GUVOKOL-571108 format. One record per residue: residue in one letter; residue number from 0; x, y, z of N, C-alpha, C in turn. Coordinates in steps of 0.02 Angstrom, whole numbers, m for minus. Atoms other than C-alpha are relative to their C-alpha. Layout:
ATOM   aa     i      nxx      nyy      nzz     caxx     cayy     cazz      cxx      cyy      czz
ATOM    A   NUM        X        Y        Z        X        Y        Z        X        Y        Z
...
***
This chain:
ATOM   aa     i      nxx      nyy      nzz     caxx     cayy     cazz      cxx      cyy      czz
ATOM    M     0        3       34       64     m575      480      818      m71      m23      m14
ATOM    K     1       68       18       18     m743      461      731       m1      m55      m52
ATOM    N     2        9       52       50     m804      312      631      m28       32      m64
ATOM    Q     3       29      m20       64     m839      340      446      m46      m56      m23
ATOM    N     4       49       49       23     m998      245      410       m8        6      m75
ATOM    C     5       m9       m2       73     m991      198      227      m60      m28      m37
ATOM    T     6       54       25       43    m1109      163       83       26      m28      m66
ATOM    A     7      m25       16       67     m996      133      m67       19      m74       m7
ATOM    Y     8      m18       69       17     m953      m30     m154       69       m2      m33
ATOM    L     9      m64       12       32     m782      m96     m203      m14      m43      m61
ATOM    S    10       26       36       58     m835     m142     m379       53      m26      m48
ATOM    G    11      m53       24       44     m667     m170     m463       68       11       30
ATOM    A    12      m69       m7      m23     m483     m195     m428       47      m19      m56
ATOM    G    13      m51       16       51     m328     m199     m535       69       10       28
ATOM    S    14      m69       m6      m23     m142     m221     m509       47       m9      m59
ATOM    Y    15      m52        7       51       17     m212     m609       66      m12       36
ATOM    L    16      m65       17      m28      183     m293     m565       52       m2      m56
ATOM    P    17      m52       m1       52      337     m252     m670       34      m68       m6
ATOM    K    18      m26       67       15      429     m399     m747       68      m14       33
ATOM    N    19      m68       11      m24      603     m372     m672        0      m25       72
ATOM    R    20       m3       29      m67      634     m486     m521       69       12       30
ATOM    V    21      m63      m13      m34      768     m438     m395       m3      m34       69
ATOM    S    22        1       37      m63      811     m553     m249       29       42       57
ATOM    S    23      m27      m35      m59      849     m494      m72       76      m12        5
ATOM    E    24      m72       15       m4     1018     m581      m79       39       42      m51
ATOM    E    25      m33      m41       50     1062     m488     m239        8       72       24
ATOM    L    26       m3      m68      m26     1021     m320     m160       53        7       55
ATOM    M    27      m48       m2      m55     1124     m359       m5       71       m6      m26
ATOM    R    28      m67        7       28     1273     m415     m107       21       63      m36
ATOM    N    29      m17      m61       37     1265     m261     m218       18       57       47
ATOM    A    30      m13      m53      m49     1264     m150      m63       61      m14       43
ATOM    G    31      m61       17      m38     1415     m241       11      m11      m18       72
ATOM    S    32       16       16      m70     1334     m313      167       56      m41       33
ATOM    E    33      m52       43      m29     1474     m440      191       58       40       28
ATOM    S    34      m58      m40      m22     1602     m301      213      m10       28       71
ATOM    V    35       13      m23      m68     1516     m249      376      m25      m58       44
ATOM    G    36       15       59      m40     1487     m426      437      m73      m22       m1
ATOM    I    37       71       20        6     1306     m448      379       m6      m47      m59
ATOM    S    38        8       49       52     1264     m603      279      m47       26      m55
ATOM    P    39       47      m19       54     1185     m571      107      m68      m33        7
ATOM    K    40       63       36      m10     1050     m694      162      m40       28       59
ATOM    F    41       32      m24      m62     1007     m594      319      m69       31      m13
ATOM    L    42       63      m35       12      869     m487      242      m57      m50      m13
ATOM    E    43       52       49       14      772     m635      173      m17      m40       63
ATOM    K    44       13       40      m59      793     m736      333      m38       40       53
ATOM    S    45       31      m39      m53      739     m593      446      m69       27      m17
ATOM    T    46       65      m29       20      591     m529      344      m45      m49      m38
ATOM    G    47       39       45       43      536     m675      234       m9       26      m71
ATOM    I    48        5      m29       67      552     m562       81       53      m32      m45
ATOM    E    49      m46       36       44      629     m670      m55       22       43      m59
ATOM    E    50      m15      m41       58      617     m550     m201      m52       55       m5
ATOM    R    51       47      m53       16      527     m398     m269        7       18      m73
ATOM    R    52       m2      m21       70      491     m318     m438       27       71       m5
ATOM    F    53      m24      m68       15      584     m168     m507      m25       19      m70
ATOM    A    54       23      m26       65      508      m64     m647       60       18      m44
ATOM    D    55      m50      m28       46      607      m21     m802        6       74       14
ATOM    R    56      m10      m71      m13      683      151     m786      m44       44      m44
ATOM    S    57       43      m39       44      571      206     m929      m73        2       24
ATOM    E    58       68        2      m25      412      163     m831       m9       54       53
ATOM    T    59       14      m55      m46      341      315     m743      m49      m21       54
ATOM    Y    60       50       12      m52      234      324     m587      m69       m4      m33
ATOM    A    61       64        1       36       88      364     m702      m10      m64      m39
ATOM    D    62        6       62       38      125      213     m812      m22      m58       44
ATOM    L    63       18       55      m46      115       95     m664      m73        5       21
ATOM    A    64       70      m11      m20      m50      172     m608      m48      m13      m57
ATOM    I    65       44        8       59     m122      170     m784      m13      m74      m14
ATOM    H    66        9       72       11      m92      m17     m806      m51      m28       49
ATOM    A    67       45       26      m51     m181      m52     m642      m71       29       m8
ATOM    A    68       66      m32        8     m322       73     m676      m39      m33      m57
ATOM    R    69       35       33       56     m362       m7     m844      m27      m69       22
ATOM    A    70       23       66      m24     m372     m178     m760      m60        7       46
ATOM    A    71       56      m10      m47     m487     m110     m623      m64       19      m37
ATOM    I    72       58      m20       40     m602      m29     m751      m32      m60      m35
ATOM    L    73       26       61       32     m618     m193     m846      m32      m46       51
ATOM    D    74       26       43      m52     m646     m287     m684      m69       24       23
ATOM    A    75       63      m29      m23     m786     m169     m632      m52        4      m55
ATOM    K    76       45       m5       58     m861     m169     m807      m35       68       m2
ATOM    V    77       27      m68        5     m885       20     m802       27       33      m63
ATOM    D    78      m21      m41       56     m875      141     m946       44       56       27
ATOM    P    79      m43      m55      m25     m728      261     m921      m34       68       m1
ATOM    L    80       36      m64        3     m845      402     m971      m45       11       61
ATOM    D    81       42       m6      m58     m948      365     m815       39       13       65
ATOM    I    82      m41      m13      m59     m801      393     m696       m4       75       17
ATOM    D    83       12      m69      m22     m838      552     m597       62       33       31
ATOM    A    84      m60      m26      m32     m672      570     m505       57      m50       m8
ATOM    C    85      m60       40        7     m495      506     m529       51       27       50
ATOM    I    86      m45      m22      m54     m379      512     m377       63      m43       m2
ATOM    F    87      m64       34       m4     m195      467     m381       27        6       71
ATOM    C    88      m14        2      m72     m135      414     m208       71      m22       16
ATOM    G    89      m67       25      m10       51      376     m229       42       44       45
ATOM    I    90      m48      m37      m40      196      429     m119       36       52      m42
ATOM    D    91      m37      m43       45      290      503     m265      m39       12      m64
ATOM    N    92       29      m10       66      244      573     m434       56       21      m48
ATOM    D    93      m51      m15       50      334      613     m596       18       74       m2
ATOM    H    94      m13      m72       m1      319      802     m578      m54       33       44
ATOM    P    95       48      m32      m45      232      923     m459      m64       23      m33
ATOM    E    96       58      m30       33      113      995     m588        1      m14      m74
ATOM    P    97       65       13      m30       m7      948     m663        0      m65       39
ATOM    S    98        4       60      m41      m67      808     m551        7      m62      m44
ATOM    T    99       m7       64       35      m26      629     m600      m68      m28      m19
ATOM    A   100       67       23       16     m213      595     m596      m22       23      m70
ATOM    H   101       16      m23       67     m227      699     m755       26      m48      m53
ATOM    E   102      m29       47       48     m111      578     m846      m40      m65       m1
ATOM    V   103       40       61       m4     m212      429     m784      m68       12      m35
ATOM    Q   104       65      m15       30     m377      512     m834        3       m1      m76
ATOM    R   105       m7       m2       73     m315      546    m1010       12      m69      m29
ATOM    A   106      m19       65       27     m241      372    m1034      m57      m50        0
ATOM    V   107       55       49       m4     m396      276     m978      m64       25      m32
ATOM    G   108       58      m27       34     m520      391    m1066      m55       23       47
ATOM    A   109       50      m23      m49     m607      454     m908       m7       75       m5
ATOM    I   110       m4      m72       14     m631      626     m985      m50       41       40
ATOM    N   111       48      m37      m40     m777      672     m872       19        3       74
ATOM    A   112      m20        5      m70     m681      641     m711       35       62       25
ATOM    H   113      m38      m50      m37     m625      773     m588       63      m34       25
ATOM    C   114      m65       33      m15     m439      740     m552       39       37       54
ATOM    F   115      m48      m29      m47     m320      768     m408       42      m55       30
ATOM    D   116      m46       45      m35     m176      688     m313       m7       10       75
ATOM    M   117       m6       m4      m72     m165      648     m128       52      m51       22
ATOM    S   118      m54       45      m21      m28      564      m28        2       m5       76
ATOM    N   119      m10       11      m72       m4      487      144       42      m63       10
ATOM    A   120      m45       56       m7      144      368      135      m35      m64      m24
ATOM    C   121       28       64       22       92      184      124      m75       m4        9
ATOM    L   122       72        2      m13      m85      225      182      m41       36      m54
ATOM    G   123       33      m44       48     m125      335       31      m61      m28      m34
ATOM    L   124       56       28       37     m239      216      m64      m61       m9       45
ATOM    L   125       57        7      m46     m346      184       90      m29       67       18
ATOM    N   126       27      m67       m7     m361      371      119      m40       19      m61
ATOM    G   127       37      m12       61     m415      381      m62      m68      m35        1
ATOM    L   128       63       36       m7     m547      250      m26      m49       38       45
ATOM    S   129       42      m41      m44     m611      359      116      m30       60      m36
ATOM    V   130       24      m57       38     m623      511        2      m52      m21      m52
ATOM    A   131       48       25       51     m709      409     m134      m68      m14       32
ATOM    D   132       63       15      m34     m840      347      m11      m36       64       20
ATOM    A   133       30      m63      m20     m867      524       53      m32       36      m59
ATOM    Y   134       29      m30       61     m893      590     m124      m66      m33      m17
ATOM    I   135       61       37       18    m1021      453     m156      m55       12       51
ATOM    S   136       49       m9      m53    m1108      476       11      m37       67       m5
ATOM    V   137       32      m66        5    m1143      662      m21      m27       14      m69
ATOM    G   138       28       m9       66    m1194      636     m202       44       37      m49
ATOM    A   139      m46      m35       45    m1039      716     m279       27      m45      m54
ATOM    A   140      m25       49       49     m996      557     m375      m38      m65        6
ATOM    E   141       28       67       m2    m1063      387     m421       52      m53      m15
ATOM    V   142      m55       46       18     m904      307     m491       66       37       11
ATOM    V   143      m64      m32      m15     m730      347     m425       57      m50      m13
ATOM    L   144      m61       39       10     m562      280     m484       54       26       48
ATOM    I   145      m58      m17      m41     m426      279     m352       58      m45      m20
ATOM    C   146      m55       39       28     m254      224     m406       67       24       28
ATOM    T   147      m68      m19      m20      m69      226     m367       50      m36      m45
ATOM    G   148      m57       31       32       96      190     m450       60       14       45
ATOM    E   149      m56       m8      m47      245      158     m337       64      m29      m29
ATOM    R   150      m65       22       26      428      145     m388       54       12       53
ATOM    P   151      m51       m9      m53      526      133     m224       67      m30      m18
ATOM    S   152      m66       24       22      663       46     m322       48       59       m8
ATOM    D   153      m43      m60        1      728      226     m344       38        6       66
ATOM    L   154      m30       m3      m66      759      223     m157       52      m56        9
ATOM    S   155      m46       56       m7      839       50     m159       65       12      m37
ATOM    I   156      m59      m13       41      958      101     m297       43       55       30
ATOM    D   157      m39      m56      m28     1008      265     m215       33      m20       66
ATOM    I   158      m31       22      m63     1037      185      m44       58      m48      m13
ATOM    T   159      m56       43       19     1145       52     m127       61       42      m18
ATOM    R   160      m56      m45       18     1250      193     m201       30       32       62
ATOM    Q   161      m25      m32      m61     1263      280      m33       41      m48       42
ATOM    L   162      m36       49      m40     1318      121       55       66      m21      m32
ATOM    K   163      m63       14       34     1450       88      m76       51       55       14
ATOM    E   164      m45      m57      m12     1523      261      m42       23        2       73
ATOM    S   165      m17       m3      m71     1519      245      148      m46      m47       38
ATOM    R   166       43       48      m35     1458       99      251       31      m21       67
ATOM    T   167      m16       29      m65     1461       44      432      m58      m48       16
ATOM    K   168       53       46      m18     1360      m93      515      m61       37       25
ATOM    E   169       56      m38      m25     1253       36      604      m37       37      m56
ATOM    K   170       31      m34       57     1223      135      444      m40      m50      m42
ATOM    F   171       35       52       37     1176      m26      355      m65      m18       34
ATOM    R   172       60       19      m38     1053      m69      493      m55       53       m8
ATOM    R   173       50      m54        3      967      102      484      m30        8      m70
ATOM    K   174       23      m12       68      951      100      295      m23      m64      m36
ATOM    M   175       17       63       33      917      m84      258      m74       m5      m17
ATOM    G   176       71        0       18      730      m51      256      m12       21      m72
ATOM    A   177        7      m20       70      759       26       84        2      m60      m47
ATOM    F   178       m3       60       41      786     m152       21      m60      m46        9
ATOM    T   179       59       42      m12      618     m218       82      m57       17      m49
ATOM    V   180       56      m26       40      513     m124      m47        3      m25      m72
ATOM    G   181        4       19       70      454     m163     m223      m48       45      m38
ATOM    D   182       40      m44       44      371      m76     m371      m65      m34      m20
ATOM    A   183       65       27       21      189      m96     m422      m47       57      m15
ATOM    G   184       57      m45        8       31      m12     m480      m62      m33       30
ATOM    G   185       61       27      m29     m137      m31     m395      m58       47      m10
ATOM    A   186       58      m42       12     m314       32     m422      m64      m34       24
ATOM    F   187       67       22      m17     m492       17     m358      m51       43      m37
ATOM    I   188       60      m37       22     m658       67     m436      m50       m3       57
ATOM    V   189       48       m6      m55     m777      128     m301      m64       29      m28
ATOM    T   190       63      m20       31     m961      146     m344      m57        8       50
ATOM    K   191       59      m11      m42    m1128      201     m274      m39      m65       10
ATOM    S   192       33       65       m4    m1200       29     m311       41      m50      m41
ATOM    G   193      m39       49       37    m1131     m133     m378       m4      m69       29
ATOM    A   194        2       70      m22    m1104     m318     m362       57      m17       46
ATOM    G   195      m58       13      m42     m942     m303     m265      m16        8       74
ATOM    P   196       11       m8      m72     m921     m299      m76      m14       73       18
ATOM    Q   197       16      m67      m23     m993     m150       16       46       18       59
ATOM    C   198      m39      m25      m55     m884      m46      129      m48       18       56
ATOM    K   199       46      m10      m56     m966      m45      301       21       57       46
ATOM    M   200      m23      m49      m48     m857       65      409       76        7       m5
ATOM    M   201      m71      m13        1     m685      147      415       19       37       64
ATOM    R   202      m28      m38      m56     m577      209      559       73       15      m15
ATOM    F   203      m69      m23       12     m416      309      544       29       29       64
ATOM    F   204      m34      m25      m60     m288      353      676       71       20      m18
ATOM    T   205      m68      m23       12     m124      451      675       34       16       65
ATOM    E   206      m43      m16      m58       15      461      805       63       32      m27
ATOM    S   207      m54      m36       34      131      595      736       64        4       41
ATOM    S   208      m61        1      m39      254      581      879       48      m54      m24
ATOM    L   209      m41       54       26      319      427      788       26       13      m70
ATOM    Q   210      m16      m14       70      356      516      625       73      m14      m19
ATOM    N   211      m70       11       16      545      492      638       21      m73       m1
ATOM    L   212      m17       71        5      535      302      643       13      m20      m73
ATOM    C   213      m12       13       71      531      306      453       m9       65      m38
ATOM    F   214        7      m60       41      567      451      337       37       m8      m66
ATOM    Y   215      m26        4       69      605      476      153       m4       71      m28
ATOM    R   216       m2      m70       23      662      645       87       48        5      m58
ATOM    R   217      m44      m10       59      730      689      m84       38       66        8
ATOM    T   218      m42      m60        3      874      813      m95       29        4      m70
ATOM    P   219      m29       m5       67      964      878     m250       53      m53      m15
ATOM    T   220      m55       47       12     1104      750     m225      m14      m72       20
ATOM    H   221       11       67      m24     1030      600     m137      m68       m4       34
ATOM    I   222       62       11      m38      881      524      m45       19      m12       73
ATOM    E   223       m8       11      m72      880      542      144      m52      m51       22
ATOM    F   224       47       53      m19      805      385      217       27      m36       62
ATOM    E   225      m14       45      m56      800      290      381      m64      m35       18
ATOM    M   226       57       38      m24      685      155      445       20      m42       60
ATOM    E   227       m9       42      m59      683       84      620      m51      m57       m4
ATOM    M   228       49       51       19      602      m78      562      m34      m31       60
ATOM    E   229       30       33      m58      575     m160      731      m45       48       38
ATOM    S   230       40      m48      m38      512       m3      817      m63       19      m39
ATOM    L   231       58      m18       40      397       41      672      m50      m57       m1
ATOM    G   232       45       58       m1      327     m136      665      m36       m6       66
ATOM    R   233       31        4      m66      296     m134      852      m53       54        8
ATOM    A   234       49      m54       m5      208       35      841      m63      m15      m41
ATOM    M   235       57       19       42       98      m30      700      m45      m51       36
ATOM    I   236       38       51      m35       46     m183      800      m36       30       60
ATOM    D   237       30      m30      m60       17      m84      960      m58       46      m17
ATOM    G   238       53      m45       20      m87       46      870      m62      m37      m22
ATOM    H   239       58       40       22     m197      m83      786      m32      m36       60
ATOM    Q   240       27       33      m59     m215     m176      951      m45       47       40
ATOM    M   241       39      m50      m37     m279      m16     1031      m68       11      m34
ATOM    L   242       60      m17       38     m411        5      893      m47      m59      m12
ATOM    I   243       36       55       31     m468     m171      848      m65      m18       36
ATOM    N   244       61       19      m36     m596     m206      986      m57       48      m15
ATOM    D   245       51      m50       17     m689      m44      952      m22       m7      m73
ATOM    T   246       18       11       70     m683      m82      765      m48      m59       m6
ATOM    Y   247       46       57        1     m761     m253      791      m68       19       30
ATOM    S   248       63      m20      m32     m891     m175      906      m42       43      m47
ATOM    A   249       36      m44       46     m936      m40      779      m29      m39      m59
ATOM    L   250       24       42       56     m952     m172      642      m51      m52       22
ATOM    K   251       42       54      m28    m1049     m289      758       24      m68      m24
ATOM    W   252      m31       63       19     m928     m428      711       39      m29       58
ATOM    I   253      m49       32      m43     m828     m554      808       55      m29      m45
ATOM    P   254      m55       22       44     m658     m615      745      m15      m64      m39
ATOM    N   255       15       63       35     m725     m788      700      m42        9      m63
ATOM    E   256       41      m14       59     m841     m707      572       41       27      m59
ATOM    V   257      m42      m29       52     m696     m631      474       27      m55      m45
ATOM    S   258      m23       51       48     m659     m731      316       69       16      m28
ATOM    S   259      m66      m20       25     m506     m631      259       22       64       35
ATOM    M   260      m28      m60      m31     m391     m503      338       61       20      m42
ATOM    Y   261      m54      m26       42     m283     m400      219       37       53       41
ATOM    C   262      m37      m48      m40     m144     m309      311       60       26      m39
ATOM    H   263      m59      m29       31        3     m200      265       56      m52        2
ATOM    Q   264      m48       55        9      145     m312      203       71       25        8
ATOM    V   265      m69      m22      m11      313     m273      283       47      m58       16
ATOM    G   266      m43       57      m15      376     m447      326      m37      m53       39
ATOM    A   267       31       58      m30      342     m615      405      m21       11       72
ATOM    R   268       16       m8      m71      349     m568      589      m58       48       11
ATOM    P   269       59      m44       m9      232     m416      579      m64      m32      m26
ATOM    H   270       58       33       28      115     m520      471      m30      m48       51
ATOM    R   271       25       46      m52      102     m653      607      m31       38       58
ATOM    H   272       25      m39      m57       79     m522      742      m66       34      m17
ATOM    M   273       63      m32       19      m59     m434      644      m57      m49        2
ATOM    A   274       53       50       m3     m158     m595      626      m18      m16       73
ATOM    S   275       13       14      m70     m138     m632      811      m37       57       34
ATOM    M   276       32      m59      m29     m185     m454      859      m74        3      m19
ATOM    A   277       70       m3       24     m345     m465      754      m40      m61       21
ATOM    G   278       35       59      m23     m388     m634      828      m21      m47      m56
ATOM    V   279       18       43       57     m389     m723      659       58      m47      m14
ATOM    N   280      m51       48       22     m297     m873      590       41       30      m56
ATOM    I   281      m43      m30       51     m147     m821      487      m15      m28      m70
ATOM    N   282       16       30       65     m209     m937      348      m53       39      m38
ATOM    I   283       49      m41       36     m348     m813      309       26       70      m13
ATOM    S   284      m31      m65       13     m226     m668      296       50       m8      m57
ATOM    P   285      m44       13       58     m154     m678      119       62       44        1
ATOM    K   286      m63      m36       m1       27     m627       98       25       12      m71
ATOM    T   287      m34      m16       62      119     m543      m44       73       20       11
ATOM    Y   288      m67      m26      m15      277     m485       45       55      m46      m24
ATOM    H   289      m53       47       17      374     m644        6       22        4      m72
ATOM    Q   290      m15       m5       71      364     m619     m182       10       71      m24
ATOM    Y   291        1      m68       26      342     m431     m199       27       52       49
ATOM    G   292      m23      m49      m49      407     m349      m39      m56       46       22
ATOM    N   293       47      m51      m22      324     m197       37      m17       43      m60
ATOM    L   294       22      m37       60      223     m122     m106      m28       68       17
ATOM    T   295       19      m66      m24      192       36       m6      m75       12      m14
ATOM    S   296       71      m15        6       27      117      m58      m38      m46      m48
ATOM    A   297       33       47       46       m7      m16     m192      m18      m66       34
ATOM    T   298        7       64      m35      m11     m155      m60      m70      m29       m3
ATOM    F   299       67       28       m8     m198     m173      m37      m32      m16      m67
ATOM    A   300       28       15       66     m247     m164     m220       30      m64      m28
ATOM    V   301      m33       60       26     m118     m296     m267      m23      m62       38
ATOM    N   302       18       58      m40     m158     m412     m122      m73      m20      m12
ATOM    Y   303       71       14       12     m346     m397     m147      m10      m29      m70
ATOM    D   304        8       23       68     m330     m421     m335       23      m73       m8
ATOM    L   305      m27       67        6     m226     m579     m315      m35      m51       46
ATOM    N   306       30       45      m50     m327     m651     m169      m71       24       15
ATOM    R   307       68      m27       m6     m511     m611     m196      m41      m37       53
ATOM    P   308       46       32      m48     m638     m643      m57      m58      m32      m38
ATOM    A   309       59       32       29     m789     m753      m89      m62       43       11
ATOM    L   310       63      m36       m6     m966     m686     m111      m27       m6       71
ATOM    G   311       29        0      m67    m1038     m635       57       51        2       57
ATOM    D   312      m51        0      m52     m872     m639      150        3       67       37
ATOM    K   313      m18      m59      m39     m837     m516      290       76        3        2
ATOM    F   314      m73       m5       m1     m659     m450      276       23       69       21
ATOM    L   315      m31      m60      m27     m543     m319      346       58       23      m42
ATOM    F   316      m62      m31       21     m414     m199      277       31       32       62
ATOM    L   317      m35      m31      m57     m287     m156      413       64       31      m27
ATOM    G   318      m54      m36       33     m171      m23      343       44       39       47
ATOM    A   319      m47      m40      m40      m20       72      406       45       40      m47
ATOM    G   320      m47      m42       37       94      211      347       45       36       49
ATOM    S   321      m45      m37      m45      243      301      418      m33       65       20
ATOM    G   322       31      m62      m25      196      447      523      m14        3       75
ATOM    C   323       24       65       24      124      337      604      m76        6      m10
ATOM    S   324       71       m3       16      m47      324      520      m28      m70       m8
ATOM    L   325       31       65        3     m167      177      534      m71        5      m27
ATOM    A   326       69        4       24     m331      123      454      m27      m70       13
ATOM    Q   327       36       63       m6     m456      m14      494      m67        8      m36
ATOM    I   328       59       m6       44     m593      m44      365      m33      m69       m6
ATOM    G   329       38       61        7     m730     m175      360      m43       m1      m62
ATOM    F   330       39       10       61     m815     m244      203      m41      m63        6
ATOM    Q   331       37       63        8     m947     m371      162      m33        1      m69
***
């Protein structure tokens, strides 16, 4: 695994959260948890996720990304005509062809941008950040828009239907992860120069032997989904623990110098373990899971947008995606 030494700046961020609020207890009741001996309050108590947002059925993946992209462009104070590349990094899209990035490009007026989609589960936006920095480093771009729109409520609704048709306690346990997610849009503007924090270094790691800990597959009749929440959380922590000392060494940082640590948001227990693993106080690791659930690939844009670092701060992005894929990124 090689370090990606970076030059680009994170010059703008934007997020979009749909208006519909759905509580964990409501989801559990709708799925009939009590009929298999599971309290409707179990999900909130075990994860700390109180509620999440569900998009209107009329809101597309592109719509969610477009709202966030417009906010990021305004935040960065860039002219859409100066955007050289537009990358959509969501798990899903509205149709296979053309790319969702084309819809975003048209909607925000970035008519000079090269467009394409890329996907890597919940890690997609951070992979997009890596590609954006690489484009800038080799002179292929000066301004890059990376964005995502996630609507995992589709999964929550379909799993509820499946559990109503056939449910056991074991089946409920394997599929309950579908109720931890929420809908959102997220976007970053990455630039060759700017007033925002500079990306210093990135490291990515994948352990594909763990790919069956969480999977999501669409079929003509239903969504196949399972998540081993405890095993996946443990793998995420262990993987980051394996990487973190070398990451600090490459950045020439010590944990006490870190002002903020943004990590993937899957629940209260993994959040505590991630802070401990990184050697930082949990108070400097802002959380969004309690109000919005796991926002999948939109997590980092939303969390960063809502909890901005101060000028000069050193901060980390510690990302994870099923597969299992990990990322550690340092900024200042």
